[in-house]
C-alpha positions as CSV (number, residue, x, y, z in Angstrom):
1,X,14.3,18.7,32.6
2,X,15.0,20.1,29.0
3,X,17.5,18.6,26.2
4,X,18.1,21.3,23.4
5,X,19.3,19.6,20.0
6,X,20.3,22.2,17.1
7,X,19.3,26.1,17.9
8,X,16.2,27.1,16.9
9,X,16.2,29.0,13.0
10,X,13.6,32.2,12.9
11,X,10.2,31.2,12.0
12,X,10.5,27.7,13.0
13,X,7.7,25.3,12.4
14,X,6.9,24.4,16.1
15,X,5.5,21.0,17.0
16,X,4.0,20.3,20.4
17,X,3.3,17.1,22.0
18,X,1.8,16.7,25.1
19,X,1.9,13.2,26.2
20,X,-1.4,13.4,28.2
21,X,-3.4,15.1,25.6
22,X,-5.0,11.8,24.3
23,X,-6.8,11.3,20.9
24,X,-7.6,8.0,21.1
25,X,-6.2,4.6,19.7
26,X,-4.4,5.0,16.8
27,X,-6.1,4.1,13.4
28,X,-3.6,1.8,11.7
29,X,-5.7,1.5,8.5
30,X,-2.6,2.4,6.4
31,X,-1.1,-1.7,7.0
32,X,-4.2,-3.2,6.9
33,X,-3.3,-4.2,3.3
34,X,-0.5,-4.3,0.9
35,X,-0.6,-5.2,-2.7
36,X,1.4,-7.4,-5.0
37,X,1.4,-7.9,-8.6
38,X,0.0,-11.5,-9.1
39,X,-0.4,-14.9,-7.4
40,X,2.3,-16.9,-8.9
41,X,5.2,-14.6,-8.3
42,X,3.8,-15.6,-4.5
43,X,5.4,-19.0,-4.8
44,X,9.1,-17.5,-5.4
45,X,11.1,-17.5,-2.6
46,X,12.7,-14.3,-3.1
47,X,8.7,-12.8,-2.9
48,X,8.1,-14.5,0.3
49,X,11.2,-13.5,1.9
50,X,10.7,-9.9,1.3
51,X,7.0,-10.0,2.5
52,X,8.0,-11.8,5.3
53,X,10.3,-8.7,6.1
54,X,7.8,-6.6,5.5
55,X,5.3,-8.0,7.8
56,X,8.0,-8.0,10.3
57,X,8.7,-4.3,9.8
58,X,5.6,-2.4,8.5
59,X,3.1,-5.0,10.2
60,X,1.1,-5.2,6.7
61,X,-1.9,-7.9,7.7
62,X,-3.6,-8.6,4.6
63,X,-2.3,-8.7,1.0
64,X,-4.1,-8.6,-2.3
65,X,-2.6,-9.5,-5.7
66,X,-4.3,-10.1,-9.2
67,X,-4.3,-13.8,-11.5
68,X,-5.3,-16.0,-8.5
69,X,-7.3,-17.9,-11.3
70,X,-5.2,-17.7,-14.5
71,X,-3.8,-20.6,-16.1
72,X,0.2,-20.1,-14.2
73,X,-1.8,-21.3,-10.8
74,X,-3.0,-24.5,-12.5
75,X,-6.4,-23.9,-10.9
76,X,-9.1,-25.0,-13.5
77,X,-9.0,-26.6,-17.3
78,X,-11.4,-29.0,-18.9
79,X,-11.4,-32.5,-20.2
80,X,-12.1,-33.6,-23.2
81,X,-15.5,-33.9,-22.7
82,X,-16.0,-30.1,-21.2
83,X,-16.0,-31.8,-17.7
84,X,-14.2,-29.0,-15.2
85,X,-11.5,-30.1,-13.3
86,X,-10.4,-28.4,-10.4
87,X,-6.6,-28.2,-8.5
88,X,-5.5,-26.2,-5.4
89,X,-2.2,-27.2,-5.4
90,X,-0.5,-24.1,-5.8
91,X,-3.2,-21.8,-4.2
92,X,-2.5,-23.9,-1.4
93,X,1.1,-23.2,-1.5
94,X,0.8,-20.0,-1.4
95,X,-2.0,-19.8,0.8
96,X,-0.1,-21.9,3.6
97,X,2.7,-19.7,3.1
98,X,0.5,-16.3,4.0
99,X,-1.4,-18.3,6.8
100,X,2.3,-19.1,8.7
101,X,3.3,-15.3,8.5
102,X,0.0,-14.2,9.8
103,X,-1.0,-12.4,6.5
104,X,-4.6,-12.8,5.6
105,X,-5.6,-12.7,1.7
106,X,-7.4,-10.0,0.5
107,X,-9.0,-12.3,-2.1
108,X,-9.0,-11.0,-5.7
109,X,-11.1,-13.1,-8.0
110,X,-9.4,-12.8,-11.1
111,X,-8.3,-13.2,-13.8
112,X,-10.4,-15.6,-16.3
113,X,-8.5,-19.5,-16.7
114,X,-8.8,-19.9,-20.4
115,X,-11.1,-23.0,-20.6
116,X,-13.6,-21.1,-19.0
117,X,-13.2,-17.6,-20.7
118,X,-15.5,-16.6,-23.5
119,X,-12.5,-14.8,-25.3
120,X,-9.0,-14.7,-26.0
121,X,-8.2,-11.4,-24.8
122,X,-5.3,-11.1,-22.5
123,X,-3.1,-8.3,-20.3
124,X,0.3,-8.5,-19.4
125,X,3.2,-10.5,-20.0
126,X,1.9,-13.3,-18.2
127,X,-1.3,-13.0,-20.2
128,X,-4.1,-12.7,-17.7
129,X,-7.4,-13.5,-19.7
130,X,-10.3,-10.8,-19.4
131,X,-12.6,-12.3,-21.1
132,X,-15.9,-13.0,-18.8
133,X,-17.1,-16.4,-18.2
134,X,-18.2,-18.5,-21.2
135,X,-20.6,-20.6,-18.7
136,X,-21.8,-19.0,-15.7
137,X,-22.7,-22.4,-13.9
138,X,-19.3,-23.5,-14.1
139,X,-17.7,-20.2,-13.3
140,X,-20.5,-20.2,-9.7
141,X,-19.2,-23.5,-9.5
142,X,-15.4,-22.6,-9.5
143,X,-16.5,-20.1,-6.9
144,X,-18.3,-21.9,-4.5
145,X,-15.9,-25.3,-4.4
146,X,-12.8,-22.8,-4.2
147,X,-14.4,-20.8,-1.0
148,X,-15.8,-24.4,0.4
149,X,-12.4,-25.7,0.1
150,X,-10.7,-22.7,1.8
151,X,-13.4,-23.2,4.5
152,X,-12.3,-26.5,5.1
153,X,-8.9,-25.9,5.1
154,X,-8.5,-22.9,7.3
155,X,-11.7,-23.0,9.0
156,X,-15.1,-21.1,8.7
157,X,-14.1,-18.6,11.7
158,X,-10.9,-18.1,9.5
159,X,-12.4,-17.2,6.0
160,X,-14.9,-14.9,8.0
161,X,-12.0,-12.6,8.5
162,X,-11.0,-12.4,4.8
163,X,-12.0,-10.0,1.9
164,X,-13.1,-11.2,-1.1
165,X,-13.5,-8.7,-4.3
166,X,-14.4,-9.2,-7.6
167,X,-12.4,-8.8,-10.6
168,X,-9.8,-5.8,-11.0
169,X,-10.8,-2.6,-12.9
170,X,-13.5,-3.9,-14.9
171,X,-14.1,-0.3,-16.1
172,X,-10.7,-0.3,-18.3
173,X,-11.0,-2.2,-21.4
174,X,-8.2,-3.5,-21.1
175,X,-9.0,-5.4,-17.9
176,X,-12.5,-6.6,-18.8
177,X,-13.8,-6.5,-22.4
178,X,-17.7,-6.6,-20.8
179,X,-19.9,-3.5,-20.2
180,X,-20.5,-2.4,-16.6
181,X,-23.9,-4.2,-17.1
182,X,-21.9,-7.2,-17.6
183,X,-19.4,-6.7,-14.7
184,X,-22.5,-6.1,-12.9
185,X,-23.8,-10.1,-14.1
186,X,-20.2,-11.5,-13.0
187,X,-20.5,-9.6,-9.4
188,X,-24.1,-10.8,-8.7
189,X,-23.0,-14.6,-9.7
190,X,-19.6,-14.6,-7.9
191,X,-21.4,-12.8,-4.5
192,X,-23.8,-15.4,-4.4
193,X,-21.6,-18.2,-4.9
194,X,-19.6,-16.9,-2.3
195,X,-22.9,-16.3,0.2
196,X,-24.2,-19.5,-0.8
197,X,-21.0,-21.2,1.2
198,X,-21.4,-18.6,4.4
199,X,-23.8,-15.6,4.5
200,X,-20.8,-14.2,6.8
201,X,-18.2,-14.1,4.4
202,X,-17.3,-10.5,3.2
203,X,-17.8,-9.6,-0.7
204,X,-17.3,-6.5,-2.6
205,X,-16.1,-4.3,-5.5
206,X,-16.5,-2.5,-8.3
207,X,-12.7,-2.6,-7.9
208,X,-12.5,0.3,-10.2
209,X,-9.8,2.2,-11.5
210,X,-10.0,6.2,-10.6
211,X,-12.8,6.1,-8.2
212,X,-15.4,4.8,-10.8
213,X,-18.9,3.4,-10.3
214,X,-19.3,3.3,-6.8
215,X,-22.8,5.2,-6.9
216,X,-24.2,3.0,-9.6
217,X,-22.3,-0.4,-7.8
218,X,-24.6,0.3,-4.8
219,X,-27.8,1.0,-6.9
220,X,-27.2,-2.4,-8.4
221,X,-27.1,-3.9,-5.5
222,X,-30.0,-2.5,-3.5
223,X,-32.4,-2.6,-6.9
224,X,-31.1,-6.5,-7.5
225,X,-31.1,-7.7,-3.8
226,X,-27.3,-8.4,-4.5
227,X,-25.1,-8.8,-1.3
228,X,-22.3,-6.2,-0.7
229,X,-20.1,-6.1,2.3
230,X,-17.4,-3.5,0.7
231,X,-16.6,-1.1,-1.6
232,X,-13.4,-1.5,-3.1
233,X,-11.7,1.3,-5.5
234,X,-8.1,2.7,-6.6
235,X,-6.6,6.1,-7.4
236,X,-3.0,7.4,-8.4
237,X,-1.4,10.7,-8.2
238,X,-0.9,11.6,-11.7
239,X,-2.8,13.4,-14.1
240,X,-3.5,11.4,-16.8
241,X,-4.8,8.1,-18.0
242,X,-4.4,4.8,-16.8
243,X,-2.6,1.5,-17.6
244,X,0.6,2.7,-18.7
245,X,2.6,-0.4,-17.9
246,X,5.9,0.5,-19.6
247,X,6.2,4.1,-18.7
248,X,6.8,5.0,-22.3
249,X,3.8,7.3,-22.4
250,X,4.7,9.4,-19.5
251,X,3.4,10.6,-16.2
252,X,3.2,13.6,-14.7
253,X,2.4,13.9,-10.7
254,X,-0.2,16.2,-10.0
255,X,0.4,19.3,-8.7
256,X,-2.6,19.3,-6.7
257,X,-1.7,18.7,-2.8
258,X,-5.0,17.0,-2.2
259,X,-4.5,14.3,-4.8
260,X,-5.4,10.8,-3.8
261,X,-6.9,11.8,-0.5
262,X,-9.3,13.9,-1.8
263,X,-10.8,11.1,-4.0
264,X,-11.0,9.1,-1.0
265,X,-13.1,11.7,0.6
266,X,-15.2,11.9,-2.2
267,X,-16.1,8.2,-2.3
268,X,-16.6,8.2,1.6
269,X,-19.2,10.7,0.9
270,X,-20.7,9.1,-1.9
271,X,-21.1,6.0,0.2
272,X,-22.8,7.6,3.3
273,X,-25.2,9.5,0.9
274,X,-26.1,5.9,-0.9
275,X,-29.1,3.6,0.3
276,X,-26.0,1.8,2.7
277,X,-24.4,4.2,4.4
278,X,-22.6,1.9,6.8
279,X,-20.5,0.0,3.6
280,X,-16.7,-0.3,4.0
281,X,-14.5,1.7,1.5
282,X,-11.3,-0.1,0.8
283,X,-8.7,1.0,-1.2
284,X,-7.2,-1.5,-3.0
285,X,-4.6,0.1,-5.3
286,X,-2.7,3.4,-4.4
287,X,0.2,5.2,-5.0
288,X,2.1,8.4,-6.6
289,X,1.7,6.6,-9.7
290,X,0.0,3.5,-11.8
291,X,3.2,2.5,-13.8
292,X,6.0,0.4,-13.0
293,X,8.2,2.6,-14.9
294,X,7.8,5.4,-12.6
295,X,11.0,6.7,-11.0
296,X,9.0,8.6,-8.5
297,X,8.4,5.1,-6.5
298,X,12.3,4.9,-5.9
299,X,12.8,8.5,-4.8
300,X,13.0,9.7,-1.6
301,X,9.9,12.2,-2.3
302,X,7.3,9.3,-2.1
303,X,7.9,8.7,1.4
304,X,7.0,12.1,2.5
305,X,4.3,12.1,-0.4
306,X,3.1,8.7,1.1
307,X,2.8,10.0,4.9
308,X,0.7,13.0,3.7
309,X,-2.0,10.9,2.1
310,X,-2.6,8.5,4.6
311,X,-2.6,11.7,7.3
312,X,-5.2,13.1,5.3
313,X,-7.2,9.8,4.4
314,X,-7.1,7.4,7.4
315,X,-10.4,9.1,8.7
316,X,-12.6,8.4,5.8
317,X,-11.1,4.5,4.7
318,X,-11.3,1.7,6.1
319,X,-7.7,0.8,4.6
320,X,-5.7,2.2,1.4
321,X,-3.5,-0.6,0.0
322,X,0.0,0.6,-1.2
323,X,0.7,-0.9,-4.6
324,X,3.2,-2.7,-4.2
325,X,5.5,-3.8,-1.3
326,X,7.6,-5.4,-3.7
327,X,9.1,-4.4,-7.1
328,X,9.0,-8.8,-8.1
329,X,6.3,-7.6,-10.2
330,X,6.4,-9.0,-13.9
331,X,2.8,-7.1,-15.6
332,X,5.5,-6.0,-18.0
333,X,7.7,-9.0,-17.9
334,X,11.1,-9.3,-15.5
335,X,12.8,-5.8,-15.3
336,X,16.1,-5.5,-16.1
337,X,17.5,-3.0,-14.1
338,X,17.8,-2.5,-10.1
339,X,16.0,0.9,-10.0
340,X,13.5,1.0,-12.6
341,X,10.6,2.6,-11.2
342,X,9.3,-0.2,-9.6
343,X,5.8,0.4,-7.2
344,X,7.8,-1.7,-4.7
345,X,8.9,-0.5,-1.0
346,X,11.6,-2.9,-1.7
347,X,13.5,-3.7,-4.7
348,X,14.7,-7.1,-6.4
349,X,18.0,-7.1,-4.0
350,X,16.2,-6.5,-0.7
351,X,17.2,-3.0,-0.7
352,X,15.0,-0.5,1.2
353,X,13.2,2.5,-0.3
354,X,12.6,5.8,1.3
355,X,9.0,4.6,0.5
356,X,9.7,1.6,2.7
357,X,10.8,3.7,5.8
358,X,7.7,5.7,6.2
359,X,5.9,2.4,6.5
360,X,8.4,1.0,8.8
361,X,8.4,4.5,11.0
362,X,4.1,4.2,10.8
363,X,4.2,0.6,12.4
364,X,6.5,2.0,15.1
365,X,4.0,4.2,16.4
366,X,2.5,3.4,19.7
367,X,-1.4,2.4,19.7
368,X,-2.4,5.6,21.7
369,X,-2.5,8.5,19.5
370,X,-1.5,12.2,20.8
371,X,-3.7,15.0,20.1
372,X,-1.5,17.5,17.8
373,X,-2.3,20.4,15.8
374,X,0.2,20.1,13.3
375,X,-1.0,18.6,9.9
376,X,2.2,16.9,8.9
377,X,2.7,14.8,12.2
378,X,1.9,12.0,14.2
379,X,2.5,11.7,18.0
380,X,1.8,8.4,19.9
381,X,2.6,6.6,22.7
382,X,2.5,3.0,24.2
383,X,1.5,1.2,27.1
384,X,5.2,1.0,28.5
385,X,5.5,4.5,28.8
386,X,7.5,5.2,25.4
387,X,6.4,8.0,23.1
388,X,6.8,8.3,19.6
389,X,6.7,11.1,17.0
390,X,6.4,11.2,13.3
391,X,6.8,14.4,11.3
392,X,7.7,15.3,7.6
393,X,7.5,18.2,4.8
394,X,5.6,17.4,1.9
395,X,6.5,19.5,-0.8
396,X,5.7,18.9,-4.8
397,X,9.1,20.2,-6.6
398,X,8.2,18.9,-9.8
399,X,7.8,21.4,-12.4
400,X,4.1,20.3,-13.5
401,X,3.3,19.6,-17.1
402,X,7.1,20.1,-18.6
403,X,8.9,17.6,-18.3
404,X,7.7,13.3,-17.2
405,X,8.4,11.9,-14.2
406,X,10.4,9.3,-15.8
407,X,13.0,12.4,-16.6
408,X,12.6,14.1,-13.4
409,X,12.8,11.5,-10.8
410,X,15.7,10.1,-12.2
411,X,18.0,13.1,-11.3
412,X,20.3,14.0,-8.8
413,X,17.4,16.4,-6.5
414,X,19.0,18.3,-4.0
415,X,16.5,19.3,-1.3
416,X,16.3,22.8,-0.4
417,X,16.3,23.8,3.2
418,X,12.8,25.0,4.7
419,X,12.0,26.3,8.3
420,X,13.6,24.0,10.7
421,X,11.0,22.0,13.3
422,X,10.8,23.4,16.8
423,X,9.9,20.0,19.0
424,X,8.4,20.4,22.1
425,X,7.7,17.0,23.8
426,X,6.1,17.9,27.1
427,X,4.5,16.0,30.3
428,X,6.9,13.1,30.2
429,X,6.8,10.8,33.0
430,X,9.9,10.5,35.6
431,X,12.3,8.2,34.2
432,X,15.3,7.1,32.0
433,X,14.8,7.3,28.2
434,X,16.5,6.1,25.1
435,X,16.0,9.1,22.2
436,X,16.7,7.7,18.8
437,X,16.3,10.2,16.0
438,X,15.7,8.4,12.5
439,X,15.7,10.3,9.1
440,X,14.4,9.8,5.5
441,X,15.2,12.5,2.6
442,X,18.0,13.3,0.4
443,X,20.8,11.3,0.9
444,X,19.6,10.0,4.3
445,X,18.2,6.3,3.5
446,X,18.1,7.5,0.0
447,X,19.0,4.4,-1.8
448,X,18.3,5.5,-5.0
449,X,20.6,8.6,-4.9
450,X,23.5,6.4,-4.0
451,X,22.5,3.8,-6.8
452,X,22.6,7.3,-8.9
453,X,26.1,8.0,-7.5
454,X,27.2,4.7,-9.1
455,X,26.2,6.0,-12.6
456,X,23.0,3.8,-12.4
457,X,24.5,0.6,-13.5
458,X,22.2,-1.8,-15.7
459,X,23.8,-4.7,-12.9
460,X,24.4,-4.5,-9.8
461,X,27.9,-6.3,-8.3
462,X,27.6,-7.9,-4.7
463,X,29.9,-4.9,-3.2
464,X,27.4,-2.8,-5.1
465,X,24.8,-3.9,-3.3
466,X,26.0,-4.0,-0.1
467,X,27.6,-0.1,-0.4
468,X,24.0,0.9,-1.0
469,X,22.4,-1.2,1.6
470,X,24.8,0.5,3.9
471,X,23.7,4.0,2.8
472,X,19.8,3.2,3.6
473,X,20.1,1.0,6.9
474,X,17.9,2.8,8.5
475,X,20.0,3.4,11.7
476,X,19.0,6.5,13.9
477,X,21.0,9.5,13.0
478,X,21.4,10.2,16.9
479,X,20.9,8.2,20.0
480,X,20.9,10.1,23.4
481,X,19.9,9.3,26.8
482,X,18.1,11.4,28.9
483,X,16.6,11.4,32.5
484,X,13.4,13.0,33.5
485,X,12.6,13.9,36.8
486,X,8.7,14.5,37.9
487,X,7.2,15.9,34.5
488,X,9.4,16.8,32.1
489,X,10.1,17.9,28.8
490,X,12.5,16.6,25.5
491,X,12.9,20.1,23.2
492,X,14.6,19.6,19.7
493,X,15.1,21.4,16.8
494,X,16.1,19.5,14.0
495,X,16.7,21.1,10.1
496,X,14.4,20.1,7.8
497,X,14.3,20.1,4.3
498,X,11.8,19.5,1.4
499,X,10.4,16.2,1.7
500,X,12.3,15.5,4.9
501,X,10.9,12.6,7.3
502,X,11.9,12.1,10.8
503,X,10.6,9.6,13.3
504,X,11.7,10.3,17.2
505,X,11.5,7.4,19.7
506,X,11.7,7.7,23.1
507,X,12.0,4.4,24.8
508,X,12.0,3.7,28.6
509,X,15.1,2.1,30.0
């Protein structure tokens, strides 16, 4: 049986899905981990509510955040005689919550407790100390005692599934005052302290900005016989600089369509060419932009951007942790507007951005991937006979150096028509199917443009929040029932615009 949607356009993009042409198990490294700002934010009810939702709908399995050891977590101080005093109360509260919703910690060991710090330099509004320890014996004891506490509280088998990452972006002076050699010493001491508790616990680094120090890190560990289980690093899709917390310097989206995933492929090659070619590769931060004041994060463009990078990078990495799941993120302090270019998939009011739907659609794919030649599509099926197709158009509309993201993506940006997608899903098993079509794009689950239409108010009323949520509620744009006799097919030709994303679900009734 053939079901035809909107009439095909000339020169249509043809996407053929043969349900019997199986590629293998779907690689879900895209939702292995997701980022968040800092540990202390994880004690908030709104943060926890949003993570629970993101876990349910996007399937994230691990979470990574800064500031686990900073003073606002109350972990460490010294008494008047200089003796260490430990306190796991806040960490337990946070980790118990994660455990309760089946999210594991990708443990970033940072930053330095002030009483243990060798200097006073800090970063961010919440003042994370970025200096090496003044006493490595006290640092080692802190790490081993904390890891031992986790082993006792959650069990050895559980902690074996965690990842321990040493510090964050030590190649940037804003994040670490020491040299590369100082970081390697910190890593060596920390990794040995973790392995002292259990040699089976996974530890890695260097957690660098911009894909840096990977060969150097591996060489150091090999030459000095330092344990390492994985490489971690970060990449973002903008052209210039790092650590633009406020966005005042201005960012420009890279015009290179291979940005982000080309870095991931290159890092994978560096590992394979090293003395430890089997090391896991985890990108513990990535996004279109490294500033929490970049409106591309709020834009409908971000959904197709995410899917394009994931499609190309997946074969080369063990995980790619999107930075971040929520706008509850206070590196520059609390933000004062509901859409301020924050990293999050969700804004303060639980409004789902287009980026959120990219991850929700990915999570709704079946576990068996179907071979497909189209490079901007993923097709799958599950054990119940349901079939899914996710496809998109990825177009860089940003004009380049002439304008910053902070100006360009704050505008009303209508998308241009491109060739329609001629969909042909073949070899469907006999049965009755509910066919649902979902869409994200310009004015389709496009929360920011709905906000823009309200003249971008600095604060939202309850009614305005409800209106934006209604405009971005994720409901299907069409629903139909089809019957397939013997082996059949479904044909549709939806119109496509720049950066449109479609998800088609065929559920057996």
